[in-house]
N, C-alpha and C positions, 0 to 999 in steps of 0.2 A: 504493500500500500504506500502511496506517495506520502512523504513527510510534509506536514503542514506547520508553518511557523505559528507561534502563539498569537492569537487574535485573528488569524487568517480564516476566512470562510469562503469556499469556492462559490462561483457565481450562481450555480444551480441552487445552492443552499440559501443564498441571499434572496433569490427569486421565490423560493419556497417560504422564506421568512415573511416576505411581503404578503403572501397569500394566507398565512396563518391568522387565525383570529387573535386579536390583541388580548393578552391576559388582563383579568380584572385587577385593578390597582389594590395594593394592600392599604387598609384603613390607616391613616397617619398615626392615630393614637395607639392602635395595635402595634404598628411598627416601632413606635417609640418605646412601648413597654417591652417588646422583644429585645430591642437593643440594650435596654437597661438590664435585662436578665443575663445577657451574654457579654462578659468583659472584653472579648476580642472585637465584638461589634461596636462597643462604646469607644474602643481605641482607634477606630478609623476616622480619618478626616471627613468633613461633610461631603465632599465630592465622591469619595470612594464609598461612603455609606449610602449615598443615593444610587450609585451604580449597583451596590449590593441589593438594594430594595427592588430595583428593576429585575435583576437576576432572580431574586427570591420569588417575585410574582410569576415569572416564567416557570420556575420550578413547581410552584403550586398549581399552575395551569396544566403542566404536562405530566406531573408525577402523581401517582396515587399513594397516599400515606396510609398504611395499614397497621394499626396497633393490634397486637395479638396477645393470647394468653391472659385475657382479662384486663389488659391495660386500657385506660381511657385517656384520650388526649383532647384538649379543647383547641379552639381556633388559634389562640396565642401560642400553644405548644407547636402547632403545625408551622406557624410563621418562624418560630425560633429554629426548628429543625431545618427548614428551607434555607434560612440565612446561614446556619453553620455549614451546611453542605455546599453552599455557593461561595463561601469564603475563598477557596482555592481557585475560583473562576473569575476573580476580579479583573485579571489581565487577559486570560484566555477567552472569556465570554461564553455565550450560549452554546458554542460548539462542544463544550465540556459536558453538556447534558444529553448528548446523543446516545442512542443504542440501548437505552433501558427506560423502564416506565414505573417502577414500584419501589417505594421505601417501606420496608417492614420493620416495625419497632417492637421489641420485646420489653417486658417490664424490667428484666434483669439479664444477667449472662444466660446464654442458651447453649444447649448441647446439640452437636451434630455427629453423625456416624461417619467414620472414615474407613477406607479400605485400601489395601495396597498388596500387589502381587510381587514378591521378591524375585531375585534372579533364579532361585530354585523352583519357582512356580508355586510357592506357598502363599496362600491368601491370608493376610493379616487384617483384622478388623478391630477398631477401637472407637471410643467416644472422645470428642474434644469439647471443652467448655470455652465458648467464645464470647467476646463483648461486641464484635462486629465482623462482618463478612461482606465481600463484594464478589458477585458472581459474574463471569464473562457474559456480557449481553443479557444479564438477568438482574434480579433485584439487588438493592443495597440493603443490608440488615444491620440494625444497631440496637444496643442495650440502652434503654432510657435511664436506668440507674447510673450507668457509667457516664452518660452525657451529663447528668446532674453532678457527678463527682468531678468531672473535668471542669465544669463551670465553677464549682466551689473552690478549686485550686488551679487557677488559670495559668500560673507560671511554672507548673511542674513538668511541662514538656509533653503533656498528653491532651489529645483531642480526637476521640475515636471517630467522630463524623468527618473530620479533615483527613484522617488516616485512610478511611475507606474511600473517600472521594479521590484521594491520590491514586488509588488503584484504578478507578474509573478513568482518570486522566491518562494514566500509564497505558491503558488498553486502547486508546483512541487510534494509535498507529498500527493496531493489529497484533502487537507483541507485548506481553506483560513482562518487562525486563528491567524496569527501573529507569527507563528513558522515555519521557513523553514525546509527543510530536514536536519537532524542532527543525529549523533550517539546517541543512547538511553540515555546514562548518561548525555551527554551535553544537549540533548533535555529537560530532566527533570529539570536540573538546570536553563536552559534558561526560560522555562515555569514559574517556580517559581519566578525568579527574574523579568521577564517582567510583570507578573501578579501583583506583589507587587508594582512595579513602576507605572503601569497603574492605579491600584486602588487609589493610593495616588494622582496621577495627576488628575483623575476624581473628586476626592473629592475637590481639589483646584478649579477646573473649576466650579463644582456645587455650591460652596460657593461664586462664583463671584470674586475670587481672581485673581490678575494679575499673569500670568505665562510667564516665559521667553521663553518657548517652545510654538509653535503654538497650541492654544486650540483645533484645529481640531483633534489633536491626541487623544482626549477623545471620539471621535465618536464610535470607536470599536477597539478591540485588533489589527485587521489587519491594521487599519489606524494608530494606535500607532506605530506599527513596521515600516510602510512606512514613516511616518513623522520622526521618529528617524533615519531612514536611510538617509533622506535628511540632517539632522543635522550632521550625521557622516561625510558626504562628504563636507558640506559647512560651518558648524560652530561646529567643533569637540570639541573645548575648552569649548564652552557653554554647549554642551551635557554632557561632562565629569563633569562639575561643577554641573549641575542640576540632572543628573541621572548616576552616576558613574558606577553602575553595568550594566546598559543597554549599556553604552558606551564601557565597557570592552568586552561584548559579541560581539558587532558589530565590534570592532577592530579585534577580533579573527576570525570572519566570513568573513569580507570584506578585511582584511588587514589594514595597516596604512592608514589614510586619506591623501589626497594630501597635500603637503606642499605649502601653499600659503602665 
């Protein structure tokens, strides 16, 4: 698939955008309440907060938010969820909402069954407990309790909604590999810098050394990108200190992190 620079939308998508029904605007008082609930939203300057409001309205227009397992969400909760999911799209724009249609929200961490056939042909099955998941061309799944925990401690380096949206962005070029759609020259430099940082980080984790960044980032290049994205929004100074080249790429891709 052709690589698209951040913010670029092919002509056919622009034409489709003109034909789509304009989403209903978010009530100003409801938007203000949602911004007050989310520290990262409050930390945006007025122009970027307005851009986020427009993106969030598009999100609410195109996505179905499905609370499950007895969870009840009100209209304000839906606006907050939309805004958190759209935070990483402030520079990329609506193209970041392509190819999926549903946000599923559990009240707490949820369990999924995994299976794997090893080299000897033996099937292994186990349960994972997750706080978020992003399916290829499928739903995005979040834990409401963990969203609330992230909001309560906004500088800790965690934001599950942003993490899972990073996976959606990563998948836009057809490969979930820790590199989002970028112009070719930038993509080449991104891949080199991220690989170097990832390899060094994995070495620290493998040696049992303490890392300031969540060691989950060593799981795979795509998780490294998603975790780094969380730190960009919630602990940018820490990311800049620990991985300056990664932080610089993310500032260029996502724009400046919220001032909190």
